[in-house]
C-alpha positions in Angstrom: 41.5 48.9 12.9 41.5 47.3 9.3 42.8 49.7 6.7 41.2 47.8 3.8 37.6 48.3 2.8 37.2 45.3 0.6 34.2 43.2 1.8 34.9 39.5 0.7 31.4 38.6 0.8 30.2 36.7 -2.5 28.4 38.5 -4.8 26.0 36.2 -6.6 22.4 36.0 -6.7 20.6 34.4 -3.8 18.5 31.8 -5.5 20.1 28.8 -4.4 20.4 29.7 -0.7 17.0 30.8 -0.6 16.1 27.6 -2.0 18.2 25.9 0.7 16.4 27.5 3.3 12.9 27.1 2.2 13.8 23.2 2.0 15.2 23.7 5.6 12.1 25.2 6.8 10.1 22.3 5.3 12.1 19.7 6.6 12.5 21.0 10.2 8.8 21.7 10.7 7.7 18.4 9.4 9.2 17.2 12.7 12.7 15.8 13.2 14.5 13.0 14.7 16.5 13.0 18.1 18.3 15.6 19.9 21.4 13.5 20.4 20.6 13.1 24.3 18.5 10.2 24.3 21.0 7.4 23.3 19.1 6.8 19.9 21.9 5.3 18.2 23.0 8.1 16.2 26.5 9.9 15.9 26.0 11.5 19.5 26.3 8.0 20.9 29.6 7.1 18.9 33.1 8.1 20.1 33.7 11.5 18.3 35.9 10.9 15.1 35.9 7.2 15.4 33.6 6.3 12.9 35.8 7.4 9.9 39.3 6.9 9.1 41.6 10.0 8.9 41.3 11.9 5.5 44.4 14.1 6.1 48.2 13.1 6.9 49.5 15.2 9.8 53.4 15.5 10.9 54.9 13.9 14.2 55.2 16.9 16.3 56.4 15.0 19.5 57.6 17.3 22.3 56.0 20.4 20.5 53.7 22.7 22.5 51.1 24.7 20.6 48.9 27.3 22.2 45.4 28.2 20.7 43.4 31.4 21.7 39.7 31.8 21.4 36.8 33.6 23.1 34.8 30.4 23.3 33.7 29.4 27.0 31.4 26.5 28.3 30.1 23.9 25.6 32.0 25.7 22.9 35.0 25.4 24.7 34.9 21.8 25.7 33.7 20.8 22.3 36.8 22.6 20.6 39.0 21.0 23.4 37.9 17.5 22.0 39.1 18.5 18.5 42.4 19.5 19.9 42.8 16.3 21.9 42.4 14.5 18.5 45.1 16.7 16.9 47.6 15.9 20.0 46.8 12.0 19.7 47.5 11.9 16.2 50.7 14.2 16.0 52.3 13.9 19.6 52.0 17.7 20.0 50.7 19.4 23.6 48.0 21.9 22.8 46.9 24.3 25.3 43.6 26.2 25.1 44.3 29.9 26.0 41.1 31.8 26.9 40.7 35.0 25.4 38.7 38.4 26.0 36.6 40.0 23.4 37.4 42.0 21.7 40.0 39.3 20.8 42.2 41.7 18.9 42.8 43.8 22.0 43.9 40.7 23.8 46.1 39.3 21.1 47.6 43.0 20.7 48.5 42.5 24.5 50.0 39.1 24.2 52.2 40.1 21.1 53.3 43.2 22.8 54.5 41.3 25.8 56.4 38.9 23.5 54.1 35.8 24.1 51.6 35.3 21.0 49.5 32.2 21.0 50.6 29.9 17.8 47.0 30.2 16.6 44.0 32.3 17.2 40.5 31.8 16.5 39.1 35.1 15.0 35.4 35.8 15.0 35.6 38.7 12.7 36.6 39.3 9.3 37.4 42.7 10.5 39.8 41.2 13.2 41.6 38.9 10.8 42.3 42.0 8.4 43.6 43.7 11.3 46.0 41.2 12.1 47.2 41.0 8.7 47.6 44.4 8.6 49.4 44.6 11.8 51.7 41.7 10.5 50.6 39.5 13.2 49.0 36.7 10.9 51.1 34.5 8.8 49.8 33.1 5.4 48.7 29.6 5.2 51.3 26.9 4.3 50.8 24.6 1.3 49.1 21.6 3.3 46.4 23.9 4.7 45.8 25.7 1.5 45.5 22.3 -0.3 42.8 21.2 2.3 41.3 24.5 1.9 40.8 24.0 -1.8 39.7 20.6 -1.6 37.0 21.1 1.2 35.8 24.9 1.0 33.8 26.7 -1.5 35.3 29.7 -3.0 33.2 32.1 -0.9 34.8 30.7 2.2 38.2 30.6 0.7 37.8 34.4 -0.1 36.6 35.2 3.5 39.8 34.0 4.8 41.9 35.7 2.3 43.3 39.2 2.3 44.4 40.9 -0.9 44.4 37.3 -2.5 46.8 35.7 0.0 45.1 32.9 2.3 45.5 33.5 6.0 42.5 31.9 7.5 40.4 28.5 8.0 36.9 29.2 8.6 36.4 26.2 10.9 33.2 26.8 12.5 30.3 28.6 10.7 26.7 30.1 11.6 23.5 30.2 9.7 22.4 33.4 11.4 18.7 33.5 9.5 16.9 31.3 12.2 14.0 31.5 14.5 13.5 29.1 17.1 10.1 28.6 18.9 8.7 26.6 21.6 6.4 24.1 19.8 3.9 23.6 22.7 3.0 27.4 22.8 2.6 27.4 19.1 -0.1 24.6 19.4 -1.7 26.0 22.4 -2.2 29.5 20.8 -2.9 28.2 17.1 -0.2 30.2 15.8 1.3 29.3 12.5 4.8 29.7 11.3 5.4 32.9 9.6 6.9 33.3 6.2 7.1 37.2 5.9 7.5 40.0 8.3 4.1 41.1 8.5 3.0 37.3 9.3 5.8 37.3 12.0 4.1 40.2 13.8 0.7 38.7 13.5 2.2 35.4 15.0 3.5 37.5 17.8 0.2 39.1 18.5 -1.6 35.7 18.2 1.0 34.3 20.9 0.5 37.4 23.0 -3.3 37.0 23.4 -2.7 33.4 24.4 -0.8 34.6 27.4 2.6 34.2 26.5 5.1 36.8 25.6 5.9 36.1 21.9 9.9 37.0 21.6 12.9 36.8 23.9 15.7 39.0 23.0 19.1 38.9 24.3 19.9 42.4 24.2 22.6 42.6 26.9 24.9 41.3 24.0 24.7 43.8 21.4 25.6 41.4 18.9 22.5 39.9 18.9 21.2 43.3 17.7 23.3 43.7 15.0 22.1 40.3 13.9 18.3 41.4 13.9 19.4 44.7 12.0 21.5 42.7 9.3 18.6 40.2 8.7 16.2 42.8 8.3 18.4 45.1 6.2 19.5 42.5 3.9 16.0 41.1 3.0 14.5 44.8 2.7 17.3 46.5 1.1 18.9 43.8 -0.9 22.5 42.2 -1.4 24.1 45.2 -3.2 23.3 47.8 -0.6 24.0 45.1 2.3 27.8 45.1 0.7 28.1 48.8 0.1 26.9 49.6 3.5 29.3 47.0 5.0 31.9 48.8 3.2 30.7 52.2 4.3 30.4 53.2 0.9 27.0 54.3 1.7 26.3 56.2 4.9 24.2 55.1 8.0 22.1 58.1 7.6 21.0 56.6 4.2 17.3 56.1 3.8 17.5 52.5 3.5 18.9 52.4 7.1 16.1 54.5 8.3 13.6 52.0 6.6 15.2 48.9 8.3 15.1 50.8 11.6 11.6 51.6 11.3 10.8 48.1 10.4 12.9 46.7 13.5 10.9 49.2 15.5 7.6 47.6 14.6 8.8 44.7 17.0 11.0 46.8 19.6 8.5 49.2 19.9 5.9 47.2 21.4 7.3 46.1 24.8 4.7 43.9 25.4 6.0 41.4 22.7 9.3 41.2 24.1 9.9 39.1 27.4 10.6 41.8 30.2 10.0 44.6 27.9 13.1 46.9 26.5 14.6 47.0 30.0 14.2 43.3 30.5 15.9 42.5 27.1 18.8 44.8 27.7 19.7 42.9 31.2 19.3 39.4 29.3 22.6 37.5 28.1 22.1 35.5 24.9 22.3 32.1 26.8 19.2 33.3 29.0 17.4 34.4 25.8 17.5 31.0 24.7 16.9 29.0 28.0 13.8 31.1 29.0 12.2 30.3 25.7 12.3 26.6 26.4 12.1 26.3 30.2 8.6 26.1 31.7 6.7 23.8 29.5 3.9 25.6 27.5 4.0 28.6 29.8 8.0 29.7 29.3 9.0 33.5 29.5 8.9 33.7 25.8 7.7 31.5 22.6 10.4 32.5 20.2 14.1 33.6 20.3 16.1 34.6 17.0 19.6 33.5 16.6 21.6 31.2 14.7 22.3 27.4 14.8 24.4 27.6 17.6 21.0 28.0 19.7 21.1 24.1 19.9 23.9 24.3 22.6 21.8 26.6 24.9 18.5 24.5 24.1 20.6 21.2 25.2 20.8 22.9 28.8 16.9 22.6 28.9 14.7 19.6 29.1 13.5 20.5 25.6 14.1 18.1 22.9 15.2 19.8 19.4 12.7 18.9 16.6 9.8 18.0 19.0 9.6 20.7 21.7 12.0 23.5 20.0 11.7 23.9 16.5 13.0 26.3 13.8 12.0 28.4 10.9 13.7 30.7 8.5 13.8 34.2 9.3 10.8 35.8 7.6 11.3 37.7 4.7 11.1 41.4 4.9 11.3 42.3 1.2 11.0 40.2 -1.8 13.4 37.0 -0.4 14.2 35.9 3.1 17.9 36.6 4.3 20.7 34.5 4.2 23.3 35.6 6.8 26.3 33.6 7.8 29.0 34.1 10.4 32.2 32.2 11.4 35.3 31.8 13.1 38.7 31.6 11.2 41.8 30.0 12.7 44.8 32.3 11.7 48.3 31.5 12.7 50.3 33.9 14.7 53.7 32.2 14.5 55.3 30.5 11.6 55.7 27.3 12.9 55.4 23.6 11.9 53.0 22.9 14.8 50.7 26.1 13.8 50.5 25.2 10.2 49.6 21.5 11.0 46.8 22.6 13.2 45.5 24.6 10.3 45.8 21.8 8.0 43.7 19.5 10.5 41.3 22.2 11.1 40.5 22.5 7.2 39.9 18.8 7.2 36.7 17.1 7.6 38.5 14.9 10.3 38.4 17.9 12.7 34.9 19.2 11.7 33.6 15.8 12.3 34.5 15.7 16.0 32.5 19.0 17.0 29.8 18.2 14.3 29.0 15.1 16.7 29.0 16.7 19.9 26.3 19.3 18.6 26.1 23.0 18.6 28.3 23.4 15.4 28.0 23.7 11.7 30.8 23.3 9.3 31.3 25.0 6.0 33.4 22.1 5.1 31.7 20.6 2.1 33.7 17.2 2.7 32.0 16.6 6.0 29.4 13.8 5.8 26.1 15.3 7.1 25.7 12.0 9.3 28.1 13.4 11.5 25.6 15.8 13.0 23.3 14.4 16.0 20.1 15.4 14.8 18.0 16.0 11.7 17.6 20.0 12.5 21.2 20.5 12.5 21.8 18.1 9.5 19.3 20.1 7.5 20.9 23.5 8.7 24.1 22.3 7.6 22.9 20.9 4.2 21.6 24.3 3.5 24.8 26.2 4.2 26.4 23.7 1.9 23.9 24.3 -0.7 24.1 27.7 -0.8 27.8 27.4 -2.1 29.2 30.9 -2.6 25.5 32.4 -2.5 25.2 34.0 1.0 26.0 37.2 2.8 28.7 37.2 5.8 27.6 39.1 9.0 28.2 42.7 8.4 29.3 43.8 11.9 31.8 41.2 11.4 33.2 42.7 8.2 33.5 46.1 9.9 36.2 47.6 11.9 36.0 45.7 15.1 35.9 49.1 17.0 32.7 49.8 15.5 31.1 46.3 14.7 32.6 44.1 17.4 33.0 45.9 20.8 31.0 45.8 23.8 29.4 49.0 24.9 30.7 51.0 21.9 29.8 51.4 18.2 26.8 49.5 16.7 26.4 47.5 19.6 25.7 50.6 21.8 23.8 52.2 19.3 21.5 49.4 18.7 21.0 48.7 22.6 20.0 52.5 22.8 17.7 52.1 19.9 16.0 48.8 21.6 15.4 51.3 24.7 14.1 54.1 22.6 13.0 52.8 18.9 11.3 55.9 17.9 14.5 57.7 17.7 15.6 56.5 14.2 17.4 59.8 13.0 19.3 59.9 16.4 20.3 56.3 15.9 21.5 56.7 12.5 23.5 60.0 13.4 25.3 58.1 16.1 25.9 55.3 13.8 27.4 57.3 11.2 29.4 59.2 13.6 30.9 56.0 14.9 31.5 54.5 11.8 33.1 57.3 10.2 35.3 57.6 12.9 36.3 53.7 12.8 36.7 53.4 9.2 39.3 56.4 9.2 41.4 54.7 12.0 
């Protein structure tokens, strides 16, 4: 996997990010506008990208063919294709979306070995990008892309896309992964209040359970959702410095701080009556279903709350629930002194040093590209030059503003910083260990031992 162990997460205090998330909670809980499905005259009704003139000049690429690989499917693929269509329109190039399997590094390795790599790949893990650089697959950003990056991105996001000081990646799509979405009708019927602390969260869950609705939906079939649960608890409880050290494997997974976080998480996972379907049901529930079952069935859904990032809105849109009215959101509760601020993202990296690949990276680093997907929903951009009016509803606008207000003050998804064999592979490493923990949350020591054994092996490779 990757050989360097330098985590590129910003190391500043979290005051501004915490304040931004607090503002998010206040704004969204006050009741938000339309969800972009009702023809309310907002950005969702406009032609994507048509409301603003171009901010970046792109070269003419008539006749050139460009392939872009990503693991996105469904609505994400559809919305990204809209971005690529605009690039085609402005350059004359022909762009083909190449569906990739997860883990994408393995997929790319096969393509490169066969002599047919895509021009650009969207990499969802920092570790994947560093491996691509280490394997000499990735090409550095050209001057035009670097100029857009310097103009439109905070230093923290620029650093995340760099390896040993050289910029390789453009973080086109970001995620605020410290959010809990809830069915407002269930909360009102149960008389439940929005929690601010982990203790309050468990109390709220018990209150909802007593009303006859299972409180929490967990998409345990997708191991990455469980890593997000762990990271939010760990960051808030152990603090940012230990979070950084664990991400770099400078402290072992057998550390007492990991035991404490797992024990805390076990306070929820150890009560099957609080999880839709219990542990076995959760382990058979994929992420999209974990969302839709929370917002289907009116005030009697299969669950009242679901934890995950802003991208949850894509799946809510597949139900009849309206974001900001039926579906509301609050920041992940504080486990320690401060609530966590965990982000994720997908970086565009060139695998061919061509004019077309560099032009596409330049476009993706501009607000022009971000505006298109923002208008379609289910997307948050780290591009600080993007007008928040591009987002289709107040909830997504507030989440985006909170992300931009955080500046360099955030922690990137820990599992995405790690070697992909440990932090980003289905059925292996951290994903599998936490799925086993969900099934048996009393086995804290055993879970730690498995995590450490797998991590040690991955960091040596």
